[in-house]
Phi, psi and omega in degrees: 000133180220139171228117180245114173275150173207165177105004182279171179159196187257136187214149177279147173312134179094349182276190186222152175213144171246117177272147169231149178227115177264133179251158176194154172093006176203168182271094192308312192291353177269352192253137162286147188239143175221159165250133170240169176214159185204135178246145179309136183078002179240163181284150171295133179237154185286132176261303185201159178222160179212134181293172183297324182269350174093357185284339188231133179232156175214139186231146163296151186300325185282354180256344188294133184087347180243325176258149176222129175255144181206169183208148178244101176288333175301329185252003185042056183223143172239148189229152173229110178265127184240123182239164176050050186291145181242159180300335177286357176272000172299124188181168161272125182255127183246143172265139183226133172252132178223132169247091192302315186300324182265351173082025181271126180225126173236146178232153177271182186272348180092151179224138186277129169242126182234121177250111189203146171263000000 
């Protein structure tokens, strides 16, 4: 099983980034997918989630209207479009796959996002 995040980097406040998470080694279309983020010294927090078929999404309040989660089951990839980025969005962003009924949870290695002028 592999989840490989990409697309992180340094961006100025107000800018945009698109994160990708490429999955392999499991039946991607059966799993709900989420993005989490973590800053040093703080707990990992949920950013956004999307159902296995993509029909249902959920966002943390501070991300609503700025971030969009989507997935392409044909490409085994989940995305996070981040707009109007703020310095407080600086964190390592992690991709998670979850098959809740079976208790399977997989994590990626994370990608750093830094919002700074």
